[in-house]
VMD Tcl script that draws the C-alpha trace (Angstrom):
set ca {
  {33.32 -18.52 37.17}
  {34.59 -15.48 39.11}
  {32.15 -12.54 39.38}
  {34.65 -9.93 40.26}
  {36.79 -10.74 37.21}
  {33.65 -10.78 34.92}
  {32.51 -7.39 36.09}
  {36.05 -5.91 35.92}
  {36.34 -7.08 32.29}
  {32.81 -5.79 31.37}
  {33.46 -2.41 32.85}
  {36.75 -2.13 30.95}
  {34.83 -3.15 27.68}
  {32.03 -0.50 28.31}
  {34.76 2.15 28.83}
  {36.47 1.24 25.57}
  {33.18 1.24 23.57}
  {32.27 4.65 24.81}
  {35.61 6.16 23.39}
  {35.12 4.31 20.02}
  {33.23 6.57 17.50}
  {32.55 3.57 15.28}
  {30.55 1.96 18.01}
  {28.62 5.06 18.74}
  {27.62 5.35 14.91}
  {26.54 1.71 15.12}
  {24.21 2.45 17.95}
  {22.90 5.67 16.67}
  {22.02 4.52 13.07}
  {19.04 2.25 14.02}
  {17.77 4.69 16.73}
  {17.93 7.30 13.69}
  {15.92 5.20 11.53}
  {13.32 4.49 14.21}
  {12.94 8.38 14.50}
  {12.58 8.75 10.88}
  {9.66 5.98 10.73}
  {8.08 8.07 13.69}
  {8.08 11.33 11.62}
  {7.50 9.91 8.11}
  {4.91 7.21 9.10}
  {2.81 8.47 11.99}
  {0.28 6.37 13.66}
  {-3.09 6.38 12.16}
  {-5.58 8.65 13.88}
  {-9.17 7.67 14.52}
  {-11.65 9.93 12.58}
  {-12.93 12.92 14.30}
  {-16.52 14.52 13.76}
  {-17.44 17.96 15.08}
  {-21.06 18.59 15.85}
  {-22.48 21.98 16.22}
  {-25.37 21.85 18.71}
  {-27.97 24.31 20.22}
  {-30.45 23.36 22.93}
  {-33.04 25.17 24.83}
  {-32.59 23.16 27.88}
  {-30.55 20.05 29.26}
  {-30.40 17.06 26.92}
  {-28.83 13.71 26.91}
  {-28.39 13.34 23.32}
  {-24.69 14.12 23.18}
  {-24.15 11.51 25.76}
  {-26.28 8.85 23.87}
  {-24.32 9.66 20.58}
  {-20.94 9.20 22.37}
  {-22.18 5.87 23.78}
  {-23.11 4.66 20.19}
  {-19.84 5.85 18.80}
  {-17.60 4.35 21.33}
  {-14.05 4.49 20.87}
  {-14.11 4.26 17.14}
  {-14.80 7.91 16.48}
  {-13.86 11.13 18.32}
  {-17.03 13.11 18.71}
  {-16.53 16.85 19.31}
  {-19.53 19.20 20.46}
  {-19.56 22.96 19.85}
  {-22.41 24.27 22.11}
  {-23.96 27.26 20.56}
  {-26.76 29.83 21.59}
  {-29.11 29.62 18.39}
  {-29.95 27.55 15.29}
  {-28.53 30.40 13.08}
  {-25.20 30.07 14.84}
  {-25.34 26.33 14.29}
  {-26.14 26.94 10.45}
  {-23.21 29.48 10.27}
  {-20.70 27.08 11.68}
  {-21.79 24.36 9.30}
  {-21.56 26.67 6.35}
  {-18.21 27.96 7.31}
  {-17.05 24.23 7.61}
  {-16.14 24.61 11.17}
  {-18.56 21.75 12.04}
  {-19.36 18.58 10.02}
  {-23.10 18.53 11.04}
  {-25.35 20.70 13.27}
  {-28.19 19.70 15.57}
  {-30.89 21.94 16.65}
  {-32.64 20.39 19.70}
  {-36.05 21.87 20.78}
  {-37.25 22.48 24.20}
  {-38.44 19.48 26.08}
  {-36.64 17.18 23.79}
  {-35.60 14.53 26.12}
  {-39.10 14.20 27.93}
  {-40.92 14.18 24.62}
  {-38.61 11.27 23.21}
  {-39.34 9.32 26.24}
  {-43.06 9.92 26.01}
  {-42.83 8.81 22.34}
  {-44.38 11.96 20.91}
  {-41.86 12.32 18.14}
  {-40.32 15.87 18.69}
  {-38.63 17.56 15.57}
  {-34.84 17.42 15.71}
  {-33.24 19.55 13.05}
  {-29.98 18.13 11.35}
  {-28.16 20.71 9.38}
  {-25.91 19.36 6.89}
  {-23.67 21.13 4.13}
  {-25.13 21.49 0.78}
  {-23.93 19.17 -2.01}
  {-22.03 16.02 -1.36}
  {-22.45 15.12 2.27}
  {-19.29 14.95 4.38}
  {-18.14 11.93 6.30}
  {-19.12 13.46 9.46}
  {-22.77 14.13 8.24}
  {-23.05 10.73 6.89}
  {-21.73 9.17 10.10}
  {-24.13 11.28 12.28}
  {-27.14 10.19 10.06}
  {-26.24 6.57 10.85}
  {-25.92 6.67 14.41}
  {-28.83 9.15 15.35}
  {-31.45 6.61 15.01}
  {-29.57 4.18 17.47}
  {-29.13 7.13 19.99}
  {-32.51 8.15 19.89}
  {-33.90 4.55 20.37}
  {-31.61 4.36 23.35}
  {-33.11 7.56 24.81}
  {-36.48 6.42 24.36}
  {-35.78 3.16 26.15}
  {-36.61 1.05 22.94}
  {-35.30 -2.38 22.39}
  {-33.26 -3.05 19.21}
  {-35.19 -4.67 16.43}
  {-32.88 -7.72 16.45}
  {-30.07 -9.17 18.80}
  {-26.83 -9.43 17.03}
  {-24.59 -12.32 18.13}
  {-21.01 -11.55 17.11}
  {-18.58 -14.47 16.53}
  {-14.87 -14.14 15.95}
  {-12.65 -16.57 14.07}
  {-8.95 -16.75 13.60}
  {-8.13 -16.14 9.94}
  {-5.53 -17.96 8.14}
  {-2.23 -16.03 8.47}
  {-1.03 -14.39 5.35}
  {0.87 -11.13 4.51}
  {-2.38 -9.14 4.37}
  {-3.49 -10.08 7.79}
  {-0.22 -9.51 9.42}
  {0.20 -6.12 7.91}
  {-3.53 -5.09 8.81}
  {-3.14 -6.08 12.43}
  {0.42 -4.82 12.87}
  {0.65 -2.05 10.46}
  {3.66 -1.21 8.20}
  {5.22 1.47 10.68}
  {5.36 -1.08 13.43}
  {6.60 -3.72 11.25}
  {9.49 -1.57 9.99}
  {10.17 -0.45 13.65}
  {10.45 -4.05 14.73}
  {12.77 -4.76 11.85}
  {14.93 -1.88 13.02}
  {14.81 -3.26 16.44}
  {16.33 -6.59 15.20}
  {18.94 -4.67 13.28}
  {19.70 -2.62 16.29}
  {20.44 -5.87 18.30}
  {22.44 -7.33 15.33}
  {24.58 -4.25 15.23}
  {25.35 -4.47 18.93}
  {26.07 -8.20 18.61}
  {27.68 -8.64 15.36}
  {29.75 -5.45 15.13}
  {30.34 -3.83 18.38}
  {31.35 -6.85 20.44}
  {33.47 -8.38 17.67}
  {35.29 -5.11 17.37}
  {36.08 -5.10 21.02}
  {37.17 -8.78 21.06}
  {39.20 -8.65 17.79}
  {40.94 -5.36 18.90}
  {42.16 -7.22 22.16}
  {43.36 -10.22 20.19}
  {45.19 -7.92 17.74}
  {46.83 -6.02 20.58}
  {47.49 -9.10 22.50}
  {45.58 -7.80 25.53}
  {43.23 -10.90 25.13}
  {46.04 -13.10 26.34}
  {46.39 -11.18 29.50}
  {42.61 -11.41 30.20}
  {42.76 -15.25 29.62}
  {45.71 -15.33 32.19}
  {43.66 -13.49 34.87}
  {40.41 -15.32 34.34}
  {39.15 -18.52 32.74}
  {37.74 -18.65 29.18}
  {34.24 -18.77 30.66}
  {34.86 -15.45 32.73}
  {35.96 -13.70 29.55}
  {32.98 -14.94 27.36}
  {30.51 -13.97 30.17}
  {32.00 -10.59 30.62}
  {31.62 -9.89 26.85}
  {27.99 -11.32 26.85}
  {27.28 -9.05 29.76}
  {28.51 -5.98 27.85}
  {26.40 -6.72 24.86}
  {23.26 -7.43 27.05}
  {23.90 -4.07 28.72}
  {24.01 -2.23 25.46}
  {20.77 -3.94 24.18}
  {18.95 -3.36 27.59}
  {19.63 0.31 27.15}
  {19.17 0.65 23.47}
  {15.99 -1.34 22.91}
  {13.79 0.84 25.38}
  {15.38 3.90 23.79}
  {14.04 2.85 20.43}
  {10.56 2.06 21.82}
  {10.40 5.50 23.44}
  {11.60 7.31 20.49}
  {8.96 5.65 18.39}
  {6.24 5.83 21.03}
  {5.51 2.05 20.68}
  {4.65 -0.35 23.42}
  {3.98 -4.11 23.05}
  {0.62 -5.55 24.07}
  {2.13 -8.82 25.48}
  {5.20 -7.46 27.34}
  {6.47 -10.91 28.69}
  {6.51 -12.34 25.32}
  {8.21 -9.48 23.71}
  {10.87 -9.17 26.53}
  {11.46 -12.91 26.21}
  {11.99 -12.71 22.49}
  {14.41 -9.82 22.74}
  {16.48 -11.76 25.51}
  {16.49 -14.93 23.52}
  {17.56 -13.17 20.34}
  {20.18 -11.08 21.99}
  {21.94 -14.05 23.85}
  {21.92 -15.89 20.51}
  {23.24 -13.06 18.34}
  {25.81 -11.94 21.01}
  {27.27 -15.52 20.91}
  {27.41 -15.24 17.18}
  {29.22 -11.81 17.23}
  {31.89 -13.10 19.71}
  {32.27 -16.06 17.59}
  {32.99 -13.91 14.50}
  {35.44 -11.80 16.63}
  {37.39 -14.95 17.80}
  {37.64 -16.29 14.15}
  {38.98 -13.22 12.37}
  {42.60 -11.96 13.01}
  {42.27 -8.30 12.45}
  {39.67 -5.47 12.72}
  {39.91 -4.89 9.00}
  {39.11 -8.51 8.29}
  {36.06 -8.02 10.68}
  {34.68 -4.92 8.78}
  {35.03 -7.10 5.58}
  {33.21 -10.28 6.80}
  {30.85 -8.82 9.37}
  {28.51 -7.74 6.71}
  {27.61 -11.36 5.72}
  {26.30 -12.67 9.18}
  {24.55 -9.16 9.51}
  {22.69 -9.89 6.26}
  {21.88 -13.55 7.14}
  {20.14 -12.25 10.32}
  {18.39 -9.28 9.25}
  {17.11 -10.33 5.73}
  {14.79 -13.18 6.85}
  {13.09 -10.59 9.20}
  {11.67 -8.73 6.17}
  {10.42 -11.92 4.52}
  {8.21 -12.95 7.52}
  {5.03 -11.32 6.39}
  {5.52 -12.43 2.82}
  {3.50 -15.37 1.21}
  {6.62 -17.40 0.40}
  {6.71 -20.85 -0.85}
  {6.31 -23.49 1.79}
  {9.96 -24.78 1.47}
  {11.36 -21.06 1.61}
  {9.16 -20.48 4.70}
  {10.75 -23.73 6.42}
  {14.22 -22.58 5.49}
  {13.67 -19.13 6.82}
  {12.10 -20.56 10.03}
  {15.17 -22.27 10.77}
  {16.97 -18.94 11.45}
  {16.96 -17.14 14.72}
  {15.96 -13.71 13.22}
  {12.90 -15.06 11.57}
  {11.74 -16.73 14.77}
  {12.38 -13.77 16.72}
  {10.46 -11.61 14.40}
  {7.41 -13.89 14.61}
  {7.49 -13.56 18.45}
  {7.87 -9.73 18.42}
  {4.83 -9.53 15.96}
  {2.77 -11.69 18.36}
  {4.12 -9.74 21.29}
  {3.29 -6.31 19.82}
  {-0.40 -7.11 18.57}
  {-1.06 -9.49 21.51}
  {-2.42 -11.96 19.18}
  {-1.16 -15.41 18.11}
  {-0.65 -14.36 14.46}
  {2.17 -16.87 14.14}
  {1.89 -18.98 17.51}
  {4.43 -21.68 17.95}
  {6.09 -19.78 20.63}
  {7.77 -22.84 22.12}
  {9.17 -23.92 18.76}
  {10.44 -20.27 18.27}
  {12.36 -20.19 21.56}
  {13.63 -23.75 20.91}
  {15.05 -22.67 17.63}
  {16.91 -19.90 19.19}
  {18.03 -21.94 22.12}
  {19.57 -24.59 19.74}
  {21.37 -21.94 17.90}
  {22.67 -20.50 20.97}
  {23.99 -23.73 22.44}
  {25.68 -24.53 19.20}
  {27.31 -21.09 18.88}
  {28.59 -21.04 22.42}
  {30.13 -24.54 22.18}
  {31.87 -23.53 18.95}
  {33.03 -20.07 20.63}
  {34.53 -21.91 23.67}
  {36.48 -24.35 21.33}
  {37.58 -21.61 19.08}
  {38.92 -19.39 21.92}
  {40.73 -22.49 23.45}
  {42.53 -23.16 20.14}
  {43.41 -19.59 19.70}
  {44.71 -19.50 23.23}
  {46.87 -22.51 22.68}
}
mol new
graphics top color blue
foreach p $ca { graphics top sphere $p radius 0.5 }
foreach p [lrange $ca 0 end-1] q [lrange $ca 1 end] { graphics top cylinder $p $q radius 0.2 }
display resetview
């Protein structure tokens, strides 16, 4: 292969693609879907509890409550000057619960003299914040008093059987849809944009000139390079637009790269098989659907025979890797098998592609 010829052809294709409005639309559509998901399905926020508090002197009670709450709840404290002000805030619903801390509270707790802590709650049905505060106050006061817990809890984790509910619970509907859109973006670049460039060259007879200048491998490598450049730019843009980041970056990047190489080869093969751009527009929908449809069945509880059939497709295997890469958990596992399936498809596709271009050249 000749690197200078490869980069020259790739640069020409990049310039041609920029001038083609159809290609711009194909790139912007998945990015637009990602933005819609970002607005219509915002990330779930952790609950927030606002506490109105008044103290006569310094106290460690807020710090003890924050320690008990951890990262599961966002505790906010409004420091006020009097008990009346605390009651007014709770009554006005500016705070979920109020705390009136007497003088010398911390020392009295440590001494075990049981000081009186006034908890102000709204009348009627208690709010979530008031219920939460009632549940954590005991633990916070025990911590301040230096008391040991009544029992030691030993936590164990088990890996539940993978099903649709567990996948959606760990990933979330928004992330799942964005990952599906990501695969659709790669498929649009690989199965629509690149075939348009290749078919247009065959239709205008410019492909013959390219094959005279460089070898078949040079032309194929240049086209693959163009597709990978587009994907390398578009995928990070989609992630930035949706404000999402994978937990297992190497696995995620490997899945995107393997799927991209495979689908780019499939797109180039489609471009080499058809004769005109109009034929390409007619037939490109079929491989697009075959790639994209299995993606949205990955999280469904399908019959075993159907799961096996779907598992033989590169889109299905890539989606499994992307789910594991985003959650940082082995929800599906079998990573070597997934990469092996995509590698097998890639080898077969590129072998047929070189043979097809050779026949067309002849």
